[in-house]
C-alpha positions as CSV (number, residue, x, y, z in Angstrom):
1,M,107.5,401.8,53.8
2,G,105.4,404.0,51.6
3,M,107.3,402.5,48.7
4,L,106.5,398.8,50.1
5,S,103.0,400.0,50.2
6,V,102.6,401.0,46.9
7,T,104.3,397.9,45.7
8,G,102.3,395.7,47.6
9,I,98.9,397.5,46.4
10,T,100.0,397.3,42.7
11,T,100.9,393.5,43.2
12,A,97.3,393.0,44.9
13,L,95.6,394.9,41.9
14,A,97.5,393.0,39.4
15,L,96.3,389.7,41.0
16,I,92.7,390.7,41.1
17,A,92.7,391.7,37.4
18,V,94.1,388.4,36.6
19,T,91.6,386.4,38.5
20,A,88.9,388.7,37.0
21,V,90.1,388.1,33.4
22,A,90.2,384.3,34.4
23,A,86.8,384.1,35.8
24,G,85.6,386.2,32.6
25,N,87.0,383.6,30.2
26,D,85.6,380.8,32.2
27,S,82.1,382.0,32.3
28,M,82.8,383.1,28.5
29,T,83.5,379.5,28.0
30,K,80.6,378.1,29.7
31,T,78.1,380.3,28.0
32,T,79.6,379.8,24.7
33,G,79.7,376.0,25.5
34,T,75.9,376.2,26.1
35,D,74.8,378.4,23.0
36,S,76.9,376.4,20.6
37,L,74.9,373.3,21.2
38,K,74.0,372.4,17.8
39,R,70.3,372.0,17.0
40,E,68.7,370.3,14.1
41,T,64.8,369.6,13.3
42,A,63.3,366.7,12.0
43,T,59.7,366.0,11.2
44,F,57.7,362.9,10.9
45,A,54.0,361.8,10.2
46,G,53.0,358.5,11.4
47,G,49.3,358.7,12.2
48,C,48.1,359.8,15.4
49,F,50.7,362.3,17.0
50,W,50.3,361.0,20.5
51,C,51.5,357.8,19.7
52,M,54.7,359.3,18.0
53,E,55.8,361.4,20.7
54,A,57.0,358.8,23.2
55,P,59.2,356.7,20.8
56,F,61.5,359.8,20.2
57,D,60.6,361.8,23.6
58,K,62.9,359.4,25.5
59,Q,65.9,359.2,23.2
60,P,69.1,360.6,24.6
61,G,70.0,363.7,22.5
62,V,66.6,364.7,21.8
63,F,65.7,368.2,23.1
64,S,61.9,368.4,22.4
65,V,59.0,366.5,20.5
66,T,56.3,368.6,19.5
67,S,53.1,367.2,17.9
68,G,51.4,369.4,15.1
69,Y,50.3,369.8,11.6
70,T,52.0,370.0,8.4
71,G,52.0,369.1,4.5
72,G,48.6,371.2,3.6
73,K,48.1,374.9,2.9
74,E,45.4,375.8,5.3
75,K,47.1,378.5,8.0
76,N,47.0,377.9,11.7
77,P,44.6,375.0,11.4
78,T,42.6,373.5,14.4
79,Y,42.6,369.7,15.4
80,Q,38.8,369.9,14.3
81,Q,39.7,371.1,10.7
82,V,42.7,368.7,10.2
83,S,40.7,365.5,11.8
84,A,37.7,366.3,9.7
85,G,40.1,366.1,6.5
86,G,40.1,368.5,3.6
87,T,43.1,371.1,5.0
88,G,45.8,368.8,3.4
89,H,47.8,368.7,6.5
90,T,48.6,365.3,8.4
91,E,49.4,365.0,12.1
92,A,53.0,365.1,12.5
93,V,55.7,365.5,15.2
94,Q,58.7,367.9,15.2
95,I,62.1,366.8,16.9
96,V,64.6,369.2,17.9
97,Y,67.8,366.9,18.3
98,D,71.6,367.1,18.8
99,P,73.2,365.5,16.0
100,S,76.4,364.8,17.8
101,R,74.2,362.6,20.1
102,I,71.7,361.2,18.1
103,G,71.8,361.0,14.3
104,Y,69.2,361.5,11.5
105,G,69.8,357.8,10.5
106,K,68.9,356.7,14.3
107,L,65.4,358.7,14.2
108,L,64.8,357.3,10.8
109,D,65.2,353.8,12.1
110,I,62.8,354.8,15.2
111,Y,60.3,356.3,12.7
112,W,60.1,353.3,10.4
113,R,59.6,350.8,13.2
114,N,56.7,352.8,14.8
115,T,54.8,353.2,11.5
116,D,53.0,351.1,9.1
117,P,54.8,351.9,5.8
118,T,52.8,349.8,3.6
119,V,49.9,352.2,3.5
120,S,49.5,355.8,2.2
121,D,46.2,357.2,3.4
122,R,45.8,355.8,7.0
123,Q,47.8,354.6,9.9
124,F,46.2,351.7,11.7
125,C,42.5,352.5,12.8
126,D,42.5,356.0,11.7
127,K,41.8,356.5,8.0
128,G,42.2,359.5,5.6
129,S,45.0,361.6,4.2
130,Q,45.3,363.5,7.6
131,Y,46.9,360.5,9.1
132,R,49.1,359.5,6.2
133,P,52.6,358.6,6.9
134,A,55.5,360.6,5.6
135,I,59.2,361.9,6.1
136,F,59.5,365.8,5.8
137,Y,62.9,366.3,5.3
138,H,64.7,369.6,6.0
139,G,67.5,370.3,3.6
140,E,69.4,367.7,0.8
141,E,71.2,365.9,3.4
142,Q,68.2,364.5,5.2
143,H,66.6,364.1,1.9
144,L,69.6,361.8,0.7
145,L,69.5,360.0,4.0
146,A,65.7,359.4,3.8
147,Q,65.9,358.0,0.5
148,K,68.7,355.7,1.2
149,S,67.0,354.4,4.5
150,K,63.6,353.6,2.2
151,E,65.8,352.0,-0.3
152,E,67.5,349.7,2.4
153,L,64.3,349.1,4.0
154,E,63.1,347.8,0.7
155,K,65.7,345.1,0.9
156,T,65.6,344.0,4.5
157,K,61.9,344.7,5.3
158,P,60.4,341.5,7.3
159,F,57.4,341.9,5.4
160,R,56.1,341.5,1.6
161,E,54.4,344.5,0.8
162,P,56.0,347.5,-0.7
163,V,57.2,350.5,1.2
164,V,55.0,353.5,0.2
165,T,55.7,356.1,2.8
166,E,56.2,359.6,1.3
167,I,59.4,361.7,1.4
168,T,58.6,365.3,0.6
169,P,60.2,368.7,1.7
170,A,59.3,370.1,5.1
171,G,56.9,373.1,5.0
172,E,55.3,375.3,7.7
173,F,54.6,373.1,10.9
174,Y,51.8,374.1,13.1
175,P,52.1,372.9,16.5
176,A,48.7,371.3,17.7
177,E,46.7,372.5,20.7
178,E,48.8,372.5,24.3
179,Y,46.3,369.8,25.3
180,H,47.7,367.3,22.6
181,Q,51.4,367.9,23.7
182,Q,52.8,365.2,25.7
183,Y,49.3,363.5,25.8
184,Y,50.9,360.2,26.9
185,K,52.1,361.6,30.0
186,K,49.2,363.8,30.9
187,N,46.5,361.2,30.2
188,P,48.4,357.6,30.4
189,I,45.2,355.7,30.8
190,R,43.3,357.0,28.2
191,Y,46.5,357.0,26.0
192,K,46.9,353.4,26.6
193,Y,43.2,352.7,26.0
194,Y,43.2,354.3,22.7
195,R,46.5,353.1,21.6
196,A,45.3,349.2,22.2
197,G,41.8,350.0,20.7
198,C,43.5,351.2,17.5
199,G,45.5,348.1,16.9
200,R,48.6,349.9,16.6
201,D,50.8,347.7,19.0
202,R,49.3,344.7,17.2
203,R,49.9,345.7,13.8
204,L,53.5,347.0,14.6
205,K,54.4,343.3,15.6
206,E,52.9,341.8,12.9
207,L,55.2,344.0,10.7
208,W,58.4,344.3,12.6
209,G,58.5,341.3,15.0
210,K,61.0,341.9,17.8
211,E,62.1,345.1,16.1
212,A,58.7,346.8,16.5
213,G,58.4,350.0,18.2
214,G,56.1,350.6,20.9
215,H,55.3,353.3,23.9
């Protein structure tokens, strides 16, 4: 009877140990699966950043879209400083995405069709270098893809004007003030009023026709 009890206890302990190891492995697999999600960054300038959030925000595989300032030398610029000109920065959006779900090429396609690539010092009603369109690449792979995309666009574009959007290395990106983030969701009426008043959708339709981006 004593021997059977010892054997029974030993067996039970072994089963518990196996279960614990299995549970631990399962937990590790889940944690590793979550932590191993690949994240890459893309940065685009296309005029008012309010209007550049929505086209990317709704895409599967996009984790976040942040409005901000980049391309200049002023550190920690404010909206007032950038919009007044002189900082060298342009309004831009920085996108964090999963490249296994949405590729950089797809992001470029979305970008082109939500901008006017025929002007270099403004976008729609917003004039000045602080609204210049630009593709800020992170690494040589993005650089090559952006260049190739621009070359292809030159061959297939539905408009006559040349594509003058700059392609330049990404530098320091400064997130804009909180009230600018997700503006199209926080202030939908004011956002739509601004977008219509600026002639953005009208110009996009002129340039891209049925392929025009939107809000």
